[in-house]
N, C-alpha and C positions, 0 to 999 in steps of 0.2 A: 504494500500500500504506500503510494508516494506521500512523503511527509508534507510537502507543500499543499497538497490537496486536503489532507486531514487538518492541517493547521488553519488553512483558509476557511474551511467549513466551520470549525469551532469558533473562529473569530467572527464570521458572519452571523452565526447564531447569537453570539454575545451582543453584537451590535443591534440586532433586531430586538432581543429581549430587553436591552437597556432603554429602548424607546417605546416599549409596548404600552405604557400607560401615559404617554405624552402626546399632545397635539391632536388635532382633528380637522379634517377638511369637510366643510358643510355642504359641498356640492356632490361630487361622486361618492365620497365615503358616507355622506348622509343617506344616499340611496341604498348603499350596501347594508348599513346597519338597520335601516327600516325594513328591508327585505327579510332580515332575521328577527324582526319584532313580531311576536306571536299575535298581537292585537292590530297590526297594521293591515288595512284593506289593500287588495291588489286586484281590483276589478279589471277585467280585460287585459290581464298581465301578459307581457311578452316574455319576461323572465319569471319563471314560476317555481324556482327552487325554494321559494319561501314556504311552499307547502310542506317540505320536509321539516323546516324549523317549527312550523305550527303543529305538526304531528308530534314532534319530539316534546314540545311544551305540553301538549294535551296528555301525553303518556307519562311524562316525568315531572312536569312543572318547571323544567329548566329553561332559562331565558339567556341566550348569548348576548352579552354586552360588547362594547368595543374591545376591551382587553381579551375577552374570550374569543372573539372572531379573529383577532390578530394571532393569538396562540394557535387557534385552529388552522389558520393558513400555514403556519410554520409546520405543524404536524402533518398536514396533507401533502406538503412538499416532500417530506420524508417518505410518505407512501408513494408519491409519484416517482421519486428517485429509485426506490426499491422496484417498482414496476418496470422502469426502463432497464434496470440491471437484469431483471428476469427476461425481458425482451431480447437483450443482447445475448444472454446465455442461450436462449432458444434458437436465435438466428445463427449463432456460431457453433451450435451443437456442443457446448461445453458442459462439463459435469457439475460445476458449482458456480455460484454467483461470484462476480468479480468485484472486490471492494473498490477498485479503481473506477469502474464504470458507475458504481453507486455514487461515489464522491463527485465525479465529473457531472453526473446527472443532477445531483443536489445543487452544485454550484451553478449549473446552467439554469435551473429553476429559480435559484436565488437572484439571478440577474433580473428577474421580473420586478424586484423591488426598485429598480431604476426608474420606473414610471408608474404613476397613479398611487393612491393612498395605500396604507399598510393593511387595512382590514380585508377579510376574505370577500371576494366578489366573483361574478360569473366568469371573468377572465381567468382567474386562478383555478376555479373549478373545472373549466373546460380543458385547461392544459393537463391537469392531473387525471381527469377522466380519460382524456386521449392517451395518456401514458399507460393507464390500466388497460385500455382497449388494445394498445400495441402489445402489451404483455400477453393478453389472452389470445389474440389472433396469431401470435407467433408460435403457439403450441402446435406441433405437427400432428399430435394425436387427435382424432376426431371423437371427442367425448361430449356427452350431454351437458356436463357441468361447464365445459368451455363454451358451448353454444349459448347456454343461458347467461353466462358471464358476459359474453360479447353483447347479447341482447340487452342486458342490464345496463351496460355502459352507454349504449345508444339511447336507451330509455332515459337515463340520467341527463344526457345531452339535450333531450327534448325539453326538459324542465329548465335547463341552464341556458341554452341558446339553440332554438329550434332550427335555425338556418344551418348551423354546424351539424346538427343531428342528421339532417337530410343528406348532406354531403358525405359525412362519415358512413352513413348507411350505404350510400352508393359505392364508396371506397371498399367497404366490407364485401359487397357483392362482387366487385371487380377482383378483389384479392382471392376470394373463395373460388371464383371462376378460374383464375390463373393457377391456383393450387389444386384445381379439380376436386373441390370439396362441396361445390354448390349442389344442394338438393332440397326437396320440399321439407324434409325433417329439420334441416338446418334453418330454413326460413321460419318454421314454426317456433324453434328455439329462440330466434331473434325477436319474435313478436310477443311471446308470452310474458316476459318481465314488464313491458310497458302496459299491457292489458291488465296485469295484476296490480300495478301501482295506481293506475287510473281508477280501478275499482276500489282500492283501499282509501284513496283520498276522497272519492265521492261518498263512500260509506261513512267515513269518520268526520269529514270536514264539509261535505255538501258541495264540493267543487273539485275540479281537476283541470289539467292542462288543456284538454280539448275544448272544454266549455269556455275557458278564459280566452283561448286563442280565437275561437269563433267570434267573440265579442270585441277582442282587442286589436285584431289585425287592421280593421278599417281605420281605427283611431291612430294607430302607429304609422300606417302608410300615408296618412294625410299630412304627416310632418315632412317638410321639404328635405330634411337631412336623412330621411328613411325611404326616399323614392328608389325604385329598383335600379335605375341607371346610376344613381348616386352611389348606392352600395357597391355596385360593380366597379365603379371608378375608384372608390376608396381602396379596394384591394388591388385593382389593376395598376394604380400608380406605383404601388410597391413592387409588383411584378416588373413593370417597365424599368424602374431605376436599378433594380437588382440585375436584370438582364443586360442593361447598358454597362454597368460596372463589370459584370461577368464577361461580357463579350469583349470589351476593350482590354481587360486584363489578360484574357485568354490569348488574344491576338499578339499582345506584347510578349507574353511568355513563349508563344510558339515561334515567333519570328526574330526575337532579339535574344541573343545567347548570354550577353554579359549582364550579371546581376545589377551592376551600378547603373547601366543605361536603362534597364528595366525599371529600377526605382525612380530614376529621373523622369521617366515617361508616365508611370502609373501614379505616383504620389500627387503631382499637381492636378491631374485629371480627377483623382479621387477627392481631393480637397474642393475642387470646383463643384463636383456633384453634391458633396456634403453641404456646401454653402447654399446651393440652389434649393436643396430639399429641406433645409432647416427653416420651416415656416413658423415655428414657435420657439420659445426660449429653451426647450429641451434639446439635448444634443446626443442622447443615448443611441440614436439611430446610426451614429458613426460605426458602431460595432456590427450592425446589420449590413452596412456597405462593405465593411471589412470581411464579413462572412461571405458575401458574394465574391469577393476577391479570392478568398480561400478556396471556394468551390472551383474557380477558374484554375487555380494552381493544382488542385487535385486532378481535374480533368486533363490538364497538360502533363503532369508528372506521371500519373498512373493510368493504365489502360482500363477504362471502365468495362469494356466488353470482354476482358480477360477474367473478370470476376465471375463467380458462379451465378447462374440464373436467379437463384434465391436472393443472393446479395444484391444483385441489380434491382430486383423488385423492391427490396427493403430500402435501399438508398433512394430510389425514385419516390417512394411513399413518404419518407422522412423529409426529402427536399420539398415536396409539395405541401406537407401538413401545415406549416405556418400560415400559408395563404388560405387553406381550407378553414382553419380555426378562426381566422380573422373575419371571414365572410359574414356579412350581416351587421358588422360594426359601423357606426357612423363616425368613427375616428380613423384617420388615415393610417394605413398599414405602417408607414415609416415611423409613426409615433409609438404605436403599441406593439410592434413586432418583437420588441425585446423580450416579451413574455414567452415567445415561441422559439427563441434561439436554441434552446436545449435540444430540439429535434435535429437541427443541423449538426450540432456537436456530436450527438450519438451516431449520426450517419457517417461522419468523418472517422470515428473510431471503428465502426463496422468495416469501412473501406480499408483502414490501415491494418486491421487484425493485429497480429503480433510481429509484423514484418519490419517495423521501423520504430524501435524503442527510443531512439534519439528524438525523432519528430514528436512522438507521444509525450516525451518529457517537456519539450518546448511548448506544445499546446497546453499541457497541464499547468505550467508556470504562467502562461499567458492568461488562461481562464481564471486562475486564482487571483491574479492581479486585477483583471477587468471586473470580476464580480465584486471584489472588495471595494473598488472605486464606485461602482454602480450603487451598491447598498448604502455606503456612507453618504453619497450625494443624494440618493432618492429618499432616504429616511431622515438624515440629520442636516446636511448643508442646504439642500434645496427641496424640501419635502413638498409634495404636490399641493398647491393652493393654500399654503399656510406658512407661518414663520418658522425659523429654525427651532429645532426641538429644545435646545438649551434655554430658550426664552419662555418655554411653557412650564411655569413654576407654581401656579395657583390651582388649588383643588376645586373641582366643580362636580357636585353630585347631580347627575342627569336623570337617574332613576334610583329608587330606594336601594341603598347598598352598593351602587355602581358609581365609581369616581374616576375622573380623568383630569390630568393636569393641562391647563390652558394658560394663555398669557393673561396678565392682570387686566389689560384693556378688554379682552374678550369676556372675562368674568364680570366686570362692571357692567358691560352691555347686557349680558344675560340676566343679571340681577334686576335691571330695570324692566326688561321684557317679562321676566317671571312674575313680578308684582302685578303687571298689567293683565296677564292671562291666567291668574291663579284660579283654579277650579275647573278650567276648560280641559276636555280630554282630546279634542281635535283642533288642529290649527292649520289652515291652508298656507303654504309657503311657495311663492313663485318669484323669480325663476331660479332654478339651480341652487336652492338653499334649503333643501329638505333637512339637512343636518341641524339647522337652527331650531326647527320644531322638535326634533329628536332631543337636542340638548335641554330643551325646556320641559321634557317629560311628556311630550304630546306625540300623537300620530297624525297623519294627513288624511283627509277625506278621500276615499275612492282609490287613490293611487299613491305609491311611495315617492313619486318624484314628478315634478312638472318642469319641463325644460323650455317650452316655448308656448306661444299663444294658441297654436293649433291644438295642443293637448288640452288646455283649459276649455276651449270651445267644444271639443269632443266629449269631455267628461261632464261639463256643466252647460249644456245647450240652453237651459232656461235661466242662466245667470247664477249669481252667488251674492248673498246678502250678509254674510258673516265677515269677521275680521280676516285680513289677508296680509301676511308678511310679504313685502314686495321689493325685489332686487331688480332695478329697472334696466334690464338688457333687452326687453321687449315690452310692448304695451299690453295692458289688460283689456279683455273684451269689454265692449261698451255696456253690457248688461251686468257688470260687476259694480253694484251701486254703492257699496261701502267704501269709504275713504281708506286706501291702503296705508299700512305702516311701512314707511320707506326705510330700507336697510342699506347702509353704506358698506364699504368693504369690511369683511369679518376675518381678517388674517392676522 
């Protein structure tokens, strides 16, 4: 087991745990925590994994708060790394799990802390579910438990991100066809877990994913940032820039033999693409562009078609998977793709096998350094939509027995709002400030998040006459007659 990988993994876990009770993003993280709130409505929901949290609360009485969700994310990353180690073992037909693969997978998953808040979300769940899907589909034995497990992973994806579930189901059928395992019994095994879960949720909670999607797709697709062509463009932009970097780098590697000249040609071009694609203050996509360059180097240095047919299939699937998991997101692939980098890393190790220990060591050291930088920056130096974590020093009890550290200014603002809304259970917050209602101990009516005017019009066609917390990035519908409470920046 390489010591740099183990040391980097321990250090990253320590960095995450040190900030687990500090800071909060009221936009995206507000949505995440409300989806885990057992009393939060989610009418016409597109993200329906809240049904699992509601069922857990109904059975056990347990309610995940902010700290609990952050710890849960850390734990399921461990599960995802284990699943990817199982996948590698099965693909390479090894007799035991590789500690090296587990650690590089863990660090690859930890790179996801480089963008978006720390609490568990659908992005993190989709990555770990995909890792478990890879582990199960890599088993060569055709067993009923494996079939049901694959079906269960696809079913989970329906609740987490339905667009990804559809594409992963298609990839499953393609893989089974290529492996000559596709039959009616396997299809039945894929469907049974979803049917069972839908029945359980409807029986216990009176709702399920299909009922919600039937009502919610029309509201969601009315939003300008969720139009079909827009969603395709968000993913297609990532494909375009990665292909551009890949193609340019491959041509240089193929036609230029001297490493110094290669560097003089590739680096300026790479920096130019990085500057063009940096449309926000985040810079983590530099590692995605580097990844495209690494792919070019692999295709130049090693002969892809000399690999076994099984290795070729797996490398192709892992190369494609980051774009599949992104599809349906209204955030550009270049911003959020860092969550999916782990699948490219695993593909490189499958390609290398045990033929180049020197290169494996170099990649391990690079991964350890990159992940450490991403985690420190994403959690402490430039956390998403909030101040640096060392500035979060004041305790705030947002629910009975649940405390988070926030900045003194944030606590003062919350104290003023709390006195105004004392006794109310629900509070509408628009736009992109769901977390403010959550910090005040409230839930939102009908939906855990309102991002734009189209959503409000869809959920409240007759208007709204109650109090509204209002962050003015869009106008309120005309039939919202109550004077809104204007919210300034809450960072």
